N, C-alpha and C positions, 0 to 999 in steps of 0.2 A: 504494500500500500504506500502510495506517495506521501511524503512528509508534508504536513500543512505548513505553509510559510507564514511568517508573522503578520504580513499584510494581506494574506488571503482571506476570503470570506470564511467565517467560522463554520466548521462542519456541523454544528448543532442547529444551523438554520436560522439563527437570530437575525441575520442580515448585517451584523457588526463584523469588524475585522477580528481575526483570531486573537491578536495580541490584546485587544480590548475586551474580549469576551471570556473564552475558556482557557486561554494560555495561563493566566495567573492561577487558575484552579489546578493546573497540571503540575505547578511547581511544588516541591516539597514544602510542607508547612513550616513556617518560621516560628520558633518559640518566642512568645511575647514576654516571658517571665523576666528575662534580663533587661528588656526595655522598660518594663514596669518598675523594676527595682531602681534602675538608673533615674527615671523620671521622679520617682518618689523621693529619692535622696536629694535630687536637685531642688524639689519643692520644699522639703523640710529644712533645708539650709538657709533659705532666704531670710526669714525673720531673725533668727539668731545672729546671722552675719551682719545684717543691717543694724541691729542693736549694738553689736560689738563695734561697728564702725562709728556710730554716734558717740560712744564712750571714748574711743581712742582718738578719733579725728575731729570731733566737734559736731555740733548740731547742723552746721551749714555745709557739711562735706558734700552733700548731693548737689548743691548749687555750684560749688567749685568743680565737681566732676562734670556737670552738664556743660559748663563753659568750655572745658577742655574737649569734651566729646564732640561738640558741635563745630569745632574748628572754624569759628567765625561766622557760621550761618545763624541767622536770627530766628531760631525755632524756640517757641515757648516751652518751658518746663511745666507741662500740665498733662492731665489725663486725656486731653483731646489730641495730643501729639502722639501718633501711633508708635513712634520709635521708643517712647519711654518704657513701655512694658516689654516690647518685643526684643529689643536689642540693647538699649541703654543699660537697663538693670543688670543683665548678665555681664556686660562690659565693665560696669562699675565694680562688681564683686570679683571678677576673675582676671581682668586685664589692667585696670587702672592702678597706678602706683601713687597713692596720695601722700601728702606731707602736712603735718599739723604745725603751722607756724607759731601757735600759741604755747607750744611746749618747749622747754629747754632742749637744746640739741642732744644732751645725754639721755633724755627721756623720750625723744621722738622716735617713732618706728623708722626702720630703714626705708629709704625712698625706693629701693629696689624691690620692696615687698608689695604684693597686691593685698587687698582686704582679706581675700580668702586665705592667702598664705599666712598673714598675721593671725587670723582666727585659728588656723590649724596649729600654730605654735603657742598661742597665748589665749585660747578661747575659754579657758577655765574649766573645761570638762574633757574627759577622755573621749575621743572619737573612735568608732570601730574601724577596723582595717579597710573595709569597703569604702566608707566615707572619706577616709584619708586618701585612698587611691583615686577616688573621684575628684577631689579637690586638686590633686596634683595633675591629673589628666586634663582637667578643664583649664587650669592655668597654663599648661604647656602649649595649648592650641591657640594660634592666632586666628583672626578673621581673614577670610579670603573670598574670592568670587567663584562660585560653582555653577556649572551649566548642567541642566537636567538632561541626562542621556537616555533614560528609560524609566518607565513607570509601571509598577505592579499595583493596580487599583486596590485601595484600602489596605495596602500592605507596606510598600517600600518605594523608595526613589533611588535610582542610580545617579550619582553625581560625579562630575570630573572637575577637579580644581584647575581653573584656567591659569593660575599663577605657578603652581607647583607640579601640575601634571598628574597628581595622584587620583585614583578612582576609588570611590567608596559607595557602599549601599547603606542608606540610612533607613531606620525603621520608623516610618511616619505614615499615619493613616489619613488624617484630615487634609494634609498638604497634597496628597495625590489627586484630590478632587479639583483643585484649582490650578494645577500646573500642566504645562505641555512640554514635550521634548523641545529643547532649545532655549527654554526660559533660563534666566540667570539669577542666582540668589547671592546676596551678600550675607554670609553666615559663618559660623564656627562649628566644626564637627568634633564630637568627643566619642571615643571608643573605650569601652570597659567591659571586660569579661565577655567578649564576642558580640556585644550590642553597640551599635553606632547610631547616635542621634544628633540633631542640630541643637546646640545650646546657644540660643540667641540667633534669630534670623530677621533681617530687616523686612519691613512690611511691603516695600516697593519691589515688585517683580521687574527686573531689568529685561528689556526685550532682546530677542536673539540678534537683532541687527547691531547691537553694541559689542558683540563678541570680538569682532575684528579690532575695534578700538582697544579693548582690554588686552588682546594679544600684543598690540603695539606697545601698550604700557608695560606689559611684562618684559618685552624685549628691551625696552629702555632701562628697566630696573636691572636686567641681567647684564647689560653693558656697563652699568655704573657699579654694581655690587658683585658681579660674578654669578655663578649658579645660585638660584634662590633656594632657601630652606626655611624651616620654621622660625629660626632665630631672626633671619632677615625680615620675614613678614612681621614679626613683633616690632622690629625697629621701624618698619614702614607703616605701622598701624595708623598714625595721623594722616599719612598720604592716602591710605585706602579709605578712611572715613571721609576725607575731603572728596575723593572720587565718587563715593556713594552719594555724598551731598549734591554733587553736580547732577547725577541722575535724578535725585529726588526733586531738585529745583526744576528740572525739565518737565516733570510730571505736574507739579503744583503751580508752576509759573511758566508755562510753555511759551516759547517765542512763536508768534503767529507765522505759519508757513507762508512762503511766497508762492502765490498761485501762478502756475505756468501752464502752457498748453503742451501738446504732445511733442513739440520741438524744443521745449525748454524755454520758450520765450515768455516773459511776464505777460499776464493776461491784461489786455486793454481792448475793450470792445469798440470797434470802429465801423462806422457806416460811411461808405463812399457814394455820393450822389452825383450822377452824370445826367446831362441833357443830351438827348440823341437827335441827330440830324439825319437819321435813317429810319426805315420802318422797323417795327419790333421783329418781324421775320428775318430781316437782314442782320439785326443784332444777334438773334439766336443762332443763325447760321455761322456767324463769325466767332461766337464764343462757345459753342456747344462742345468743341474739342477739349475744353477745360474739364469736361465731364467724360466724354466718350473715349478719350485716349488713355484714361487713367482708371478704368474699372467700371465706368458707367455705361450707358447705352443711349441710343437715339430715342428709344421708348421712354426711358426715364426723363430725358430732357423735355419731351413733349407731353409727359403724363399729366401735368397740371396746366397745360397751355389752354388759352381761351381764344375763341374766334368770333368775328362779327358775322352777321347774316350772310355776307358774301363769301364766307370761308377764309377770310384773311386773318392771320394770327395777330392778336392784340396784346396778349399777356402771356408770361411764362415764368416759371420758378424752377430752378435746378441747382444742384450742388457743384461746387468746385472741388475736385478730387485730386489726390496724389496716390499713385500706386506705391505701396510700401514693402513689397516682397524683399527688397534688399536690406531693409531696416528692421522689420518686425516679421519674422518668418510666420506664415500662416494667418496673419492678421488682415491681409488684403490691401485695403486702402484707408487713407485718412481723409476726413472731411476738412478742407481748409477754409471753406466759406460757403455762403449761399448767395445766389444771384437772382434778383427779381427784375423783370422787364415789364413795365406797365406803360403802354403807349410810348410817349417820347421820353420816358424817365427810366433810368437804369440805376439800381441800387445793389451794392455789394456789401455784405456783412462779414467781417473777419474778427479774430480775437487777439491780434497782436500787430505791432507796427511793422515787423519784418514781412508779415503776410500782406499787410496793406501795401507796402512798397512793391512787393512782387506782383500783386494783382493789377496795380496801376500800370506797371510796365507791360504786362500781358494784354491788358485792354488797349493800351496805346499801340501795340504791335498789330492787333487784330482789327481794330476799328479806326485808329488814327484820330488826331485831334479834330479833324473836320467833322467826323461822324459821332464823336463822343467827347463832350467837354465837361471836365470836372467842375461842378459848381459848389459843392459843399463836402466837407469832411467832418463828421460828428464823432465825438468820443463819448461812449456810454459809461455806465457804472456796473459794479458787480451784481447789482440787482437784475441786470439783463443777462445773467449767466445762461439762462435757457433760450436766449434769443437766436442762437445759432442752430437750434433744433428745428426740424421741419414743422410748420405750423399746424399740421393735420394730425389727428390721433392715429394710433396704430390700427392697422387693418384688423377686422374681426378674425379670430382664428389664428393670430400670430403665435400665441402661446402654444396652441396645439401643434403648430408647424415646428416650433423649436423642439418640441418633445417627440417629434416623429423619429422613427429608427434611422431614416436616411440622413436627417439633419444631425442627429446624435453621432452617427458614424462619421460624417464629414467633420464635425467638431473634434472628434477623437483623433482623426487623421491630422488635422491642423495642430492639435496638441503634440502629437508624436513628432511631427516635423519640427516644431519649435524646440522641443527638448533635444532632438538630435543635433540641431544647430547650436544649442546651448553648450554642448560638450566642447565645441571648438570656438566659443566666443570669449574674448578677454573680459575679465570681470574685475571691478575695483576691489571687491572683497577678497580676491585672490592676488592682490597686488599687481593687477594687469595681466595675469596669466590666464590661459584657458583652463577649464577643468581637467582636460587631458594632460596638459603641461604640469599643473599643480599636483596631480596624482603621482608624479615621478619623484617627488621629494617628501621627506618627513614633514617639513614645515608646510608645504602645500596641502598634504593630506589632512593635517590638523585643521586647516581652514576649510577644506572641503567637507569634513565631517560636521563642522558647525553649520555650514550652509544646508547640508542635507537634513540635519536635525530641525532646522528652521522650517524647511519644506514639509517635513513629516508632521510637525506640530500644527500646521495651519492648512493642510491639504484636504481636510474632510469636506466632501460634497462638492468639490470644484472640478468641473469637467476638464479644465485646463491644468489641473494639478499634476505634477510629475509622478511617475512610478518610481519611487525612491529606490526600491530594490533593483529595478532595471538599470537605473543610473549607477548604482554601486557596482553592478556586474560589469557595465560598460567601462567603468573606471578602474576595475580590478581592486575594489575596496572590500574588505571583509566586514561582515556584520559584527 
């Protein structure tokens, strides 16, 4: 019997992918006892360690810690700030090295001690062996950035440390419901007696698109400090928190995106108004190749034409097209503008200055100044975003047409052609290399894996989504 692939339909008939349905059930059951013990120990330590910190470092130690944690970002220390409970508190206890300026130097704790380490040595009661080992394990681990590589629903996450390259499986249940492969977490992992959990995880999920930037950061650190290890990440802790802060700011205070068209030109809605000294029919005859030579047809040009009782054309509306097979495999054409001819008036609507310049030149070539005189050039607003769409509603039955087997097969073929070309297309995420070129080096394969994880995480239900397993096979990448 053939082995069921991870992305194949589940043999149980649920309609879901095998990896999302029955595959997790086939895995050997993971004992939850170690995870429960670890989490229980973590929880029971919080209150006594905070009380110990107030006694040793003063009542305002949390304010001092927050000022250092936020590395200059103006985040309020309140229950409404999501980082306070999720990542700040574990950082205060196991990472921060406080100093009490109110105590004489001979009585002050060593600056190189965290609160947890000082509690371990001077907590006033004997801690059992497991708790001592937990505190040491937690203090030894720095925060880092982890990419989700696989998910076992309601069970565990597989993570890869983007800075250190280590791979871990963390026992998490609730987190498996909210994450997708390729998502990036700012977190700290702790392993004890075979159980690995996240001890402090930032609430903002970093999108997969940032993976390339994080790899560049890692490379810069490696150049400056040599091969990275746990000790180096402890030293870089302020830098990593600042980096997380940048991601956080981009979520809560995003920079408005620059709206551009498919050519990358800033959107500016422009209407060019011409006065014609020729008949509407002559204007259509001169301008129709803007449509028919680039994927349109004579029928489309005349589909909305109107005629007087004598049969003479008086009005027409058609699109200015560009054939794009060289730029966007399988996508066919791009609509560059819309042309309306109404008696002795010609109007052209475009959405950028470069397209306005281009169409003015083409009209001049086809009609000349004597037959078409530009009388007005109007600039519209973003409220007119829909103005470049055809003014008539979709034909009845268009949805049924899109769902027909013939159309679905054609779309699948277009998708296949696109992803075949993708294999040989230079990509910024691969530092200008094509996927085939990147697959030849370890550095390139690392970036390819992150791209494929991103594809896998957001491919559900999209007819143009890639077959990730097929891309892996074509690139010679192992799962």
